[in-house]
LUMVEX-675092 format. One record per residue: y, x, z of N, C-alpha, C in turn. Coordinates in steps of 0.05 Angstrom, whole numbers, plus 32768, in hexadecimal, padded with zeros to 4 digits. Layout:
# LUMVEX-675092
YXZYXZYXZ ...
***
This chain:
# LUMVEX-675092
883D85008A93884085008A76883484E58A6B 884284D88A59883884C08A4D882284C68A38 880D84B68A3887F784BA8A26880184B98A08 87FC84CD89F8880484CD89DC87F284BA89CC 87FB84B089B687EA849E89A587D284AD899B 87D784C6899287C284D7898887C584F38995 87B484FA89A887B7851389B687B7852B89A2 87CB853C89A487CD8553899387C6856D89A2 87CB8583899487C4859C89A087D585A489B8 87EE859A89B987FE85A089D187F2859489EA 87E7857B89E787D9856E89FD87C0857E8A05 87B1858789F18799859689F687A085B08A04 87B585BE89FB87BD85D78A0887C585D28A25 87D585BD8A2A87DD85B78A4587C585B18A57 87B285A18A4C879A859B8A5B878A85B58A61 878885C78A4F877785DE8A53878385F38A66 879D85F28A6B87AA86088A7A879E860B8A96 879785F68AA3878D85F88ABF877386088AC1 8765860A8AAA874C86198AAC875086378AAB 876986408AA8876F865C8AAE876886628ACB 876D864F8ADC876586518AF88747864E8AFB 873C86388AEE871F86348AF0870F864A8AE5 871786568ACF8708866C8AC3870F86878ACE 8727868A8AD9872F86A48AE3872986AA8B00 872B86968B118727869B8B2E870B86A78B34 86F7869B8B2886DC86A48B2D86D686BE8B20 86E486C58B0B86E086E08AFF86EA86F58B12 870186F18B1E870C87048B3186F887068B49 86EF86EF8B5386DE86EF8B6B86C386FB8B64 86B786F28B4E869C86FC8B47869C871A8B42 86B287248B3686B387408B2E86BB87528B46 86CD87488B5786DA875A8B6B86D687538B88 86CF873B8B8F86CF87338BAB86B987438BBA 86A187458BB0868C87548BBD869387718BBD 869F877B8BA786A887978BA686BD879C8BBB 86D087898BBE86E5878B8BD386D9878E8BEE 86C5877D8BF486B8877E8C0F86A887978C13 869987A08BFF868787B78C02869587D28C00 86A487D68BE986B087EF8BE486CA87F48BF3 86D987DE8BF886F387E18C0586F187DE8C23 86E087CB8C2D86DE87C58C4986C587D08C56 86B287D98C46869987E58C51868587D18C5B 868687B88C52867287A58C5A865887A98C4A 864187A48C56862887A78C48862687928C31 861A87998C1A861987878C038609876E8C0A 85F387708C1A85E387598C2085F487458C31 8604874F8C438615873E8C53862C87328C42 863987438C32864F873A8C21864687248C0E 862E87268C03862487148BF0861F86F88BFB 861C86F68C15861786DB8C21863086CB8C25 864786D98C24866186CA8C2A866686B58C15 866486BB8BFA866886A58BE78653868F8BE9 863B86968BF1862686828BF4862D866E8C0A 863786798C21863F86678C37865686558C2E 866886608C1D867E86508C12867386398C01 865D863D8BF4865286288BE3864586128BF4 863A861A8C0B862F86068C1D864685F38C26 865D85FF8C2C867585EF8C32867C85DD8C1B 867985E68C03867F85D68BEC866D85BE8BE9 865585C08BF5864385A98BF4864F85928C02 866185978C15867085828C238689857A8C14 8699858E8C0D86B485898C0286B4857D8BE6 86A285868BD586A2857C8BB9869D855E8BB6 868785548BC1868485368BC0869A85278BCE 86A585328BE386BB85258BF186D385248BDE 86D9853A8BD186F0853B8BBF86EC85288BA7 86D485278B9D86CE85158B8786D384F88B8F 86CB84F18BA786D084D58BB086ED84D08BB6 86FB84E48BC1871884E18BC5872684DC8BAA 871E84EC8B96872B84E98B7C872684CE8B70 870D84C48B72870684AA8B65871284928B73 871B84958B8C8726847F8B9B874484828BA0 875184968B94876D849B8B97877D848B8B83 8793847E8B8C87A684718B7A87C084808B7B 87CB84888B6487E484968B6487F184908B49 880B848E8B4A881A84898B31881984A18B1F 881384B98B2A881084D18B1A87F484D28B0C 87E284C18B1587C684C38B0E87B784D38B24 87A184C98B2E879484D68B45878C84F38B3F 878184F88B27877985148B22879185268B1F 87A6851D8B1287BE852D8B0F87CC85328B29 87CB851E8B3B87D785218B5587CB85388B65 87B1853B8B6387A385518B7187A7856C8B63 87AB856B8B4987B385848B3C87CE858E8B46 87E0857B8B4B87FB85838B5487F985908B70 87ED85838B8387EC858F8B9E87D885A68BA0 87C485A58B8F87B085BA8B8F87BA85D48B84 87CE85D38B7287D885EB8B6687E385FF8B7B 87EF85F48B9087FA86058BA587E4860D8BBA 87D385FA8BC087BD85FF8BD487AB86158BC9 87A486138BB0879186268BA4879D86428BA4 87B786448B9F87C3865F8B9F87C3866C8BBA 87CA865C8BCE87CA86678BEA87AE86708BF3 879A865F8BED877F86668BF78774867D8BE7 877B86818BCE877286988BBF877C86B18BCB 879686B28BD287A186C98BDE879486D08BF9 878E86BB8C09878286C08C23876786CE8C21 875986CA8C0B873F86D68C06874086F58C06 875787008BFF8759871D8BFB8769872B8C10 876E871E8C27877C872A8C3D876A87408C49 877687568C508767876D8C5B876287698C79 874987638C7F874187618C9C872B87768CA1 8734878E8CA4872187A48CA8871E87AC8CC5 872D879F8CD7872B87A68CF4871687948D01 8710879A8D1986FD87898D2886E0878F8D22 86CE877E8D2D86B287828D2A86A987798D0F 869087808D08868587768CEE868387588CEE 867C874C8D058679872F8D07869487218D03 86A9872C8D0F86C4871F8D0B86CD87218CEF 86C887388CE286CF873C8CC686C087288CB5 86A687268CBA869687148CAA869F86F78CAD 86A486EE8CC686AD86D38CCA86C886CE8CBD 86DA86E28CBE86F486DE8CB286F186D98C94 86E186E88C8686DF86E48C6986CF86CC8C61 86BD86C48C7386AF86AA8C6E86C386938C6F 86D586938C8386E9867E8C8686FC867F8C6E 870586978C668717869A8C4F870A868F8C36 86F186958C3286E3868B8C1A86E0866D8C1B 86DB86628C3286DA86448C3586F586378C2E 870B86448C378725863A8C30872A863B8C12 872386528C06872686548BE98715863F8BDA 86FD863B8BE286EB86278BD686F7860B8BD8 870486058BEE871185EB8BF1872885E88BDE 873885FD8BDC874F85FC8BC9874585F98BAC 872F86088BA5872486058B8A871A85E98B85 870E85DD8B99870385C28B96871A85AD8B92 873085B18BA08746859D8B9D8751859D8B81 875085B48B73875985B58B58874485AE8B44 872C85BB8B45871985B98B308709859F8B2F 870485928B4586F685798B44870785648B35 8720855F8B3C8730854D8B2C873485568B0F 873785708B0B873B857A8AF0872385758ADE 870B857A8AE986F385758AD986EF85578AD4 86FB85468AE586F885298AE1870E851D8AD0 8722852D8AC9873A85238ABB8734851B8A9E 8725852A8A8F872285248A72871685098A6C 870185008A7A86F684E58A74870B84CF8A77 871F84D38A88873484BF8A8C874D84C48A7A 874B84D98A6A876084DE8A56875784D58A3A 873F84DC8A33873584D88A18871984CB8A18 871584B78A0786FB84AA8A0586E984B489EF 86F584BF89DA86E684C689C286D684E089C7 86BC84DF89BE86A984F589C286B3850F89B5 86BC850D899C86C48525898D86DE85308998 86F1851E899E870B852789A88708853489C4 86F6852989D486EF853689ED86E6855389E8 86D5855689D486CB857189CE86E2858489C6 86F6857A89B7870C858A89B0871D859389C8 8722857F89DA8730858589F38721859B8A03 870685978A0586F685AA8A1486F785C58A07 86F685C689EC86F885E089DE871185EF89E4 872885E189E4874185EE89EB874185F78A08 873685E68A19873485ED8A36872486078A39 870E860A8A2B86FE86218A2D870B863B8A23 871D86378A0F872D864E8A06873F86588A1C 874C86458A2A875D864C8A40874D86578A57 8736864D8A5B872486578A70871E86748A6B 8718867A8A51871286968A4A872A86A78A4C 8742869D8A44875A86AC8A48875E86B38A66 8759869F8A77875A86A48A94874786BA8A9C 872F86B98A90871A86CD8A97872386E88A8D 873086EA8A76873987048A6B874E870F8A7E 876286FE8A85877787078A97876B87108AB2 875986FF8ABC874D87058AD7873A871D8AD5 872E87228ABE871C87388ABC872A87538AB6 874287528AAA874F876B8AA2876587748AB6 877587628ABF878B87698AD0878287778AEA 876E876C8AF88764877A8B10875A87968B0A 874C879A8AF3874187B58AED875887C98AE9 876F87BF8ADF878687D08ADB879487D68AF6 879787C28B0687A587C48B1F879587D18B35 877A87CE8B34876987DA8B49875E87F58B3F 876D88098B42876588248B3A875388318B4E 8757882A8B67874688348B7D8739881C8B8A 871F88188B85871188008B8E870A88028BAC 871388168BBA871088178BD7872A88118BE6 873F880A8BD7875988048BE3875E87E68BE4 875E87DA8BFC876087BD8BFE877B87B28BF5 879187C28BF787AB87B88BEF87AD87B28BD2 879E87C08BC1879E87BC8BA5879287A08B9E 877E87998BAC8772877E8BA8878687688BB0 8795876C8BC587A887588BCE87BF87548BBA 87C887698BAE87DD87678B9A87D387578B82 87BA875B8B7B87AE874B8B6587AE872E8B6D 87A787288B8687A5870C8B8F87C086FE8B8D 87D6870C8B9587F187008B9387F886F98B76 87F3870C8B6487F987078B4887EA86EF8B3D 87D186ED8B4387C186D78B3887C786BC8B46 87D086BD8B5E87D986A48B6B87EF86988B5B 880286A88B518818869E8B41880E86938B26 87FD86A38B1987F2869B8AFE87E386808B01 87D3867E8B1587C386668B1887D4864D8B1E 87E886518B2E87FA863A8B35880886308B1C 881386418B0D8822863A8AF4880F862B8AE0 87F786368ADD87E5862A8AC987DD860E8AD1 87D886098AEB87D085EF8AF487E785DB8AF1 87FF85E48AF7881685D28AF5881C85CA8AD8 881785DC8AC5881A85D58AA9880785BE8AA1 87EE85C08AAB87DB85AA8AA687E585908AB2 87EF85928ACB87F9857A8AD8880F856C8AC7 8822857B8ABE883985708AAF883185688A92 881C85738A878815856E8A6B87FE855B8A66 87F4854E8A7B87DD853C8A7787E4851F8A81 87D1850D8A7E87D484F18A8587B984E78A8F 87B984CE8A9A87A084C18AA187A184A38A99 878C84998A8D8789847D8A888782846F8AA2 878C84578AA6878784498ABF876984418AC0 875D84478AD6874184418ADB873E84338AF6 872884268AFA872384198B14871F842D8B2A 872784258B42872484368B5A870B842D8B69 86FC84418B7486E3843A8B8286EA842A8B9B 86D884168BA286DD84058BB886C9840A8BCF 86B484198BCA869F841D8BDF86AB842C8BF7 86A084278C0E86A884388C2686A584568C20 86B784658C2A86B984818C23869F84908C2A 8695848D8C42867D849C8C4A866684948C39 8663847A8C33864D84718C23864E847D8C07 8666847D8BFB866884878BE0866584A58BDF 866D84B38BF5866984D08BF6864B84D68BF6 863C84C88C06861F84CC8C07861384C68BEB 861D84B18BDF861284A88BC5861B84BA8BAE 862C84CD8BB4863484E08B9E861C84ED8B92 860784F38BA385F085018B9A85DE84F18B87 85E484D78B8485D584C68B7285DB84CC8B55 85F084DC8B4F85F584E48B3485DD84F48B29 85CD85008B3B85B685108B32859F84FE8B29 85A284E48B2C858D84D28B23858C84D18B04 85A284D78AF885A484D88ADB859484F08AD0 858284EB8ABE857285018AB2858585158AA3 8598850A8A9485AA851C8A8685BB852D8A99 85C485218AAE85D585308AC185C585468ACF 85AC85408AD5859B85558AE18597856D8ACF 859385678AB5858F857C8AA285A9858B8A9E 85C0857D8A9D85D9858A8A9B85DE859D8AB2 85D885958ACA85DC85A68AE285CB85BF8AE0 85B285BD8AD685A285D48AD385AD85E78ABE 85B785DC8AA885C585EC8A9485DD85FB8AA0 85EC85EC8AAF860485F78ABC85FC860E8ACF 85E886098ADF85DF861D8AF385D586368AE6 85C486348AD285B8864B8AC585CC86598AB2 85DB864A8AA285ED86558A8F860486658A9C 861186598AB0862686668ABE861C867C8AD1 860486778ADC85F9868C8AED85F486A58ADE 85EC86A48AC585E886BC8AB5860286CB8AB2 861886BD8AAF863286CA8AAC863A86D68AC7 863486C98ADE863B86D38AF8862E86EE8AFE 861586F28AF58608870B8AFA861687228AEB 8620871C8AD3862E87318AC4864787398AD2 865987258AD98672872B8AE6866E87378B02 865A872C8B10865587358B2C864A87518B2E 863D875B8B19863187758B19863F878A8B07 865487818AF9866087938AE6866C87AC8AF2 867A87A98B09868587C08B17866F87D48B1F 865A87C98B2B864487DA8B34863687E88B1C 863387D98B06862687E48AEE863687FB8AE3 865087F78ADF8661880B8AD3866588238AE6 866A881C8AFF867188318B13865888418B1C 864288338B24862C88408B2F861688498B1C 861388398B0685FE88408AF2860988538ADD 8620884C8AD1862B885C8ABB863E88728AC5 8647886F8ADF865A88828AE9867388838AD7 867D886C8ACF8692886B8ABB86A988588AC3 86AD88548ADD86C188418AE586DD884B8ADF 86E188658AE386FB88718ADF870388748AC2 871C887D8ABD872588828AA2872988688A91 872B88518A9F872F88388A918717882C8A84 86FF88388A8886E7882E8A7B86DF88128A84 86E2880C8A9F86DB87F28AA886EF87DD8A9D 870887E48A9C871C87D18A90871487CB8A73 870D87E08A64870587DC8A4886EC87CA8A46 86D987D08A5786C087C08A5686C587A38A5B 86D4879D8A7186DB87818A7786EB87748A61 86FE87848A55870E877A8A3F86FD87738A28 86E987838A2186D7877E8A0A86C787648A10 86BC87618A2886AC874A8A2E86BD87308A2C 86D587318A3886E6871A8A3A86F387128A1F 86FB87268A108705872189F586F0871589E3 86D7872089E686C1871589D886BC86F789DF 86BF86F189F986BC86D58A0186D286C389F3 86EA86CE89F286FF86BF89E586F986BA89C7 86F086CF89BA86E886CD899E86D186B9899B 86BE86BB89AE86A886A989AD86B0868C89B0 86C4868689C086CF866B89C386DA866189A8 86E98672899B86F5866A898286E08665896D 86CB8675896C86B68672895886A48659895F 869D86568978868986428980869486268982 86AE8623898986B98608898B86B785F88972 86C08602895A86BC85F38942869F85ED893B 868E86008940867185FC893C866785E4894D 867085E48967866885CE8979867285B3896F 868B85B2896686968599895D8688858E8944 867D85A08934866F8598891B86528593891F 8646859D89358629859A89398623858B8953 861F859989688619858D89828624859E8999 8627859289B0863385A089C6862085B689D2 860785B689CB85F485CA89D485F085E189BF 85FB85DD89A785F785F189928602860D8999 8619860F89A78622862A89AE860E863B89BD 8600862F89D185EC863D89E085D4864489CE 85CC863189BD85B5863589AC85BA864D8999 85D28650898F85D88666897D85DD8680898A 85EC868089A085F6869989AC85E486A689C1 85D4869689CF85C586A289E585AF86B589DB 85A186AF89C5858D86C289BC859986DE89B7 85B086DF89AA85BE86F889A585C6870689BF 85D086F689D285D8870189EC85C0870D89FB 85AA86FF89FA859287088A088589872389FC 8589872589E18581873D89D48593875589DB 85AE875089DB85C1876589E185BE876E89FE 85B8875C8A1085B587638A2C859C87748A31 8586876D8A23856E877D8A26857187998A1A 857F879C8A03858487B689F8859587C78A0A 85A787BA8A1985B887C98A2B85A987DA8A3F 859187D28A46858187E18A5A857B87FD8A50 857788008A368570881B8A2B8588882E8A2D 85A088258A3185B888368A3285C688368A4D 85B7882F8A6285C2882D8A7C85BE88478A8C 85CE885B8A8585CC88758A9385E788838A91 85EB88968AA4860488A58AA4860688B68A8B 861E88B78A7F862388C88A68861D88BA8A4D 861588A08A4E860F88928A368629888F8A25 8625888E8A0B863C888889F98647886C8A00 865F886C8A0C866A88528A16866F883E8A00 8672884789E88676883589D1865E882289CE 8646882D89D2862E881C89D0862F880689E5 8637880D89FD863987F88A13864E87E38A0B 866387EB89FE867887D989F7866F87C689E1 866087D089CD865687BF89B8864387AA89C3 863087B389D3861D87A089DF862B878C89F1 863F87958A00864E87838A11865F876F8A01 8667877689EA8676876389D98663874C89D0 864B875389C98637873E89C28631872C89DA 862E873989F2862A872A8A0A864187178A10 865987208A0B8671870F8A0F867286F789FC 866A86FC89E3866986E689D0865586D089DA 863E86D989E4862A86C789ED863386B88A07 864286C68A18864B86BA8A30865D86A28A2B 866D86A38A16867F868D8A0F866F86738A0A 8657867689FF8647865F89F78641864C8A0E 863A86578A26863386468A3C864B86368A46 866386428A47867B86338A508682861D8A3C 868186238A228687860F8A0E867585F78A10 865B85FC8A13864785E78A14864985D78A2E 864C85E48A45864A85D78A5F866285C48A63 867A85CD8A5D869185BC8A63869585A68A4F 868A85AA8A37868B85948A238677857E8A2C 866085868A36864D85728A40865785638A58 866485728A6B866E85668A84867F854D8A7F 8690854E8A6B86A285388A658694851D8A60 867A851F8A58866B85078A50865984FD8A67 8657850B8A7C864485048A91864C84EA8AA0 866784E58AA3867084CD8AB1866784B38AA2 866684B48A87865F849D8A78864284968A7D 863084AA8A7D861484A58A828610849A8A9F 861E84A68AB2861C849D8ACD862684808AD0 863B84798AC28646845E8AC48632844A8AB9 862484518AA38610843F8A9885F9843A8AAC 85F3844E8ABC85DD844C8ACF85E7843B8AE7 85FF84408AF1860784358B0B861C841F8B0A 8629841A8AF3864084088AEF865A84138AFB 8659842B8B07867184368B15867D844C8B04 8697844B8B0086A584618AF286AD84758B06 869F848B8B0786A484A08B1B86A484BD8B10 86B784C28AFF86B984DD8AF386BE84F28B08 86CC84EB8B1E86D184FE8B3386B885078B40 86A584F58B44868B84FC8B50867B850E8B3D 867A85068B24866C85178B10867885338B0E 869285348B10869F854E8B108699855E8B29 869C85508B408699855F8B5A867C856A8B5D 8668855B8B55864D85648B588648857C8B45 8655857C8B2D865385928B1B866185AB8B26 867985A68B31868885BC8B3D867885C88B54 866C85B78B64865C85C08B7A864585D28B70 863885CA8B5B862285DA8B50862D85F58B45 864485F48B398651860C8B2E865586218B45 865F86178B5B866486288B72864A86328B7E 863686208B7F861C86288B898611863F8B78 8614863C8B5E860A86528B4C8618866C8B52 8633866B8B56864186838B5C8639868F8B77 8637867D8B8A862F86878BA5861386938BA5 860086858B9785E586908B9685E486AA8B88 85F386AD8B7185F386C68B6385FF86DD8B74 861486D78B83861F86EB8B95860C86F48BAB 85FE86DF8BB785EB86E68BCB85D386F58BC0 85C986ED8BA985B386FA8B9C85BA87178B94 85D2871A8B8A85DC87358B8285DC87478B9B 85E7873D8BB085E7874C8BC985CC87548BD3 85B987418BD2859E87468BDB8590875A8BC9 859387568BAE858687688B9B859187848B9D 85AC87878BA285B787A18BA585AB87AF8BBE 85A8879F8BD3859C87AA8BEC857F87B28BE6 857087A28BD7855587A98BD1855287C38BC2 856487C88BAF856287E18B9F856F87F88BAE 857787F48BC78581880A8BD7859E88108BD6 85AF87FD8BCF85CB88028BCC85D788098BE8 85E5881F8BEA85EF882A8C03860E88258C04 861788138C168633880C8C18864388238C23 863788358C338646884C8C3D864D885F8C27 863A88648C16864088768BFE865588698BED 8653884F8BE9866788408BD8868388428BE4 8685883F8BFF869F883F8C0C86AB885B8C0B 869A88708C0986A4888C8C0786A888948BEA 86A288838BD786A688898BBB8690889B8BAF 8679889C8BBC866388AD8BB3864F889D8BA2 863F88AC8B92862A88A08B81861388958B91 860688808B8685ED88768B9185D688888B87 85BE88858B9385A788948B8A859F888C8B6E 858F889C8B60858688968B458575887D8B44 8565887A8B59855488618B5A856588488B5D 857A884A8B6D858C88338B71859C882D8B57 85A488428B4985B2883E8B2F85A088308B1B 858788388B1A8574882B8B088570880D8B10 856E88098B2A856B87EE8B34858287DB8B2D 859A87E68B2F85B287D68B2885B187CF8B0A 85A987E28AF985A787DD8ADC859287C78AD7 857C87C78AE4856787B38AE0857287978AE8 858087968AFE858B877C8B0785A087728AF2 85B187848AE985C6877D8AD685BB87728ABC 85A3877B8AB4859887728A9B858687598A9F 8573875A8AB1855E87468AB28566872C8AC0 8578872D8AD4858087158AE1858D87018ACE 85A187098ABE85AD86F68AAB859A86EF8A94 858787008A8C857586F98A76856386E28A7F 855986E38A97854786CD8AA1855686B38AA0 856F86B38AAA857F869A8AAB858686908A8F 858B86A38A7C8591869A8A618579868E8A53 856286988A58854A868C8A4C854686708A56 854A866C8A70854886518A7B855D863E8A6F 857586488A6B858A86388A5F8583862F8A43 857886418A348570863A8A18855B86248A18 854786268A2A853286128A2B853F85F78A31 855185F68A44855D85DD8A4D856E85D08A37 857E85E08A28858F85D48A13858085C989FC 856885D589F7855785CA89E2854B85AF89EA 854A85AA8A04853E85918A0E8554857C8A15 856E85848A14858385728A1D858585598A0C 858585418A18858285288A09859C851B89FF 85B485268A0585CC851889FE85DC852789E9 85DC851C89D185ED852689BB8601851189B3 860E8516899C862385038992861784E7898D 85FF84E6898085F384CC897B85EC84BE8994 85E084CC89A785D884C089C085F084B789D1 860684C689D0861E84BE89DE862A84A589D3 862984A289B88632848989AC8622847189B5 8608847589B885F7845F89C285FF845889DF 8604846C89EF860D84688A0B862684588A0C 863A845F89FC8653845189FC8651843489F2 8640843089DE863B841589D4862F840489EA 861C840F89F8860F83FF8A0D862283F98A24 8632840D8A2A864784078A3E865983F08A36 866083EF8A1C867083D98A13866183BE8A15 864783BF8A10863683A68A128637839D8A30 863283B08A42863183A88A5E864B839D8A68 866283A68A5C867C839C8A64868583838A55 8674837A8A43867A83628A33868D83678A1C 868F83808A1486A2838889FE8693838A89E4 8679838989E48668838B89CC8652837789CE 864F836589BB863D834E89BC8622835589AF 861E836D89A586058373899885EE837789AD 85D6837889A285BF837C89B485B3839889AD 85AC83A689C285A283C289BE858883C189AE 858683D3899B856D83D6898B855883E5899B 853F83E58992852A83F3899F8530841189A0 853C841B89898543843789898558843E899E 856C842D89A08581843189B48576843089D1 8565841E89D58559841B89F08549843589F7 853A843F89E4852B845889E8853E846F89EE 8554847189DE8567848789E28573848589FE 857B846D8A068588846A8A20857484708A37 855C84698A348548846F8A498543848D8A4B 8543849A8A33853F84B88A33855784C68A3F 856F84BC8A39858784C98A43858B84C58A61 858684AD8A6B858B84A68A87857484AB8A9A 855B84A98A8F854484AB8AA0853D84908AAE 854A847A8AA6854484608AB1853A844D8A9A 852B84398AA2852484258A8E853E84168A86 853E840B8A6F855683FD8A64855E83E68A77 854B83D88A81855083C18A92855C83C98AAD 855883E28AB5856183EB8ACF857D83F78ACE 858883FA8AB685A384058AB385B883F18ABC 85D183FB8AC085E783EA8AC785E183DA8AE1 85DA83E98AF685D383DE8B1085DF83EE8B26 85F183E28B3585FF83F28B4A85EC83FD8B5F 85D483F08B6185C183FB8B7485B784178B6C 85BB841E8B5385B284398B4A85C4844F8B56 85DB84478B6185ED84598B6E85E984598B8D 85D5844A8B9685D284468BB385BE84588BC0 85AC84648BB0859784748BBC858584808BA7 856F848B8BB0855D849A8B9F8542848D8B9C 854084738BA2852684668B9E851E84678B81 850484658B7C84F9846A8B6184FC84528B4E 8504843B8B57850684238B46851784288B2E 850D841F8B17851D84218AFE8519843A8AEF 850A844D8AF9850684668AEB84F684628AD2 84FF846E8ABC84F0846C8AA284D8847E8AA2 
***
């Protein structure tokens, strides 16, 4: 697609479509993959929870590699869009492979099989999402317009989450039947492929320089993005904010089924629908607020309400509770969940500019890949921690596989995990966003200084601007714009 003179909403819609996959795939996995392994195949929760974590260790290799591949690729389609095209099919195939029924053989063979399948899925996800997260900085330069694109993207991400959260609950009536999970996988493979292809055909890329460093060297140097103070804080916000959401989706089936004993009769579908629709409404409400204030404002406004609603939920976590109360509290939780996605992806689009000011290198693919890596680490850690915590509170996979209730002590333990794990992460997220140093004013200072360094602006930085840049980057002003800052982690130049 040729770049329009003024990007309109059709361009924003096309750009946002691919995040139906980005927002939906992990909802399906976080909500149902451990359930698939434990309730359908009889795997222990502690063992099942380690599979996503191992997949994230694999991502430690593939994400930086993909970021470097993206930044050094030349294509008439645009390097990011080229990988969206081929990744649309790879991601669909690997997603389906994740839900193949391998219930025969030993426990070890079964475990190894799903570890490999998860690694394949993670690779497919990387091929799509690393270039996709790096696409916006090479489409749009304006801070506010980037925010609008990100806002539309988050709406589609939430739509993907709604579809991914509701359709499986309707199709999986018996959560011990592996064939029902596989049918869901086939359907979503088609949905994900179409959404990614729409983004491919509806976006563009501005021509940028291609990285010249040796591949191995630049892959190792990918980790130098963490030298930026702003990027480190962004990663912590990403980790805590999305981790809080992962605990909700990862434990929702256990909470409704084992604590409330209300999985049947469409209750779980209604619950997930309420949470996800609330997220969609939250996106619509919070995006205009973000565009008029700051990119961290959604979290500042919504997380306190979400924390309160989550804590109140504990008082109503028992069998026979009025389910309407659970739905009202879950609606508030869903509104708050939208805030972290709105804030995180809006901030991500600006990280490449800060990194370029520090290193002289334009590497949005690396900034994207290291963020995607952290996102997967958060998901893997939450899955592993959920599995371990379930084992600690005495969760019995044999009872689960037979469709029987857990003990009262285990039910109470599940409720405690469902409430307090996300609350702790939300409190940490709030602390971090109040300390985050990059707003609209600071981003303008970063762009002006980039123009100075490139000889496009002849002004001299004021003392205030120098202070802002040092606070944003973590480097002294004199140490900025130095390619050696991308070469290693020595302490020279730190502010």
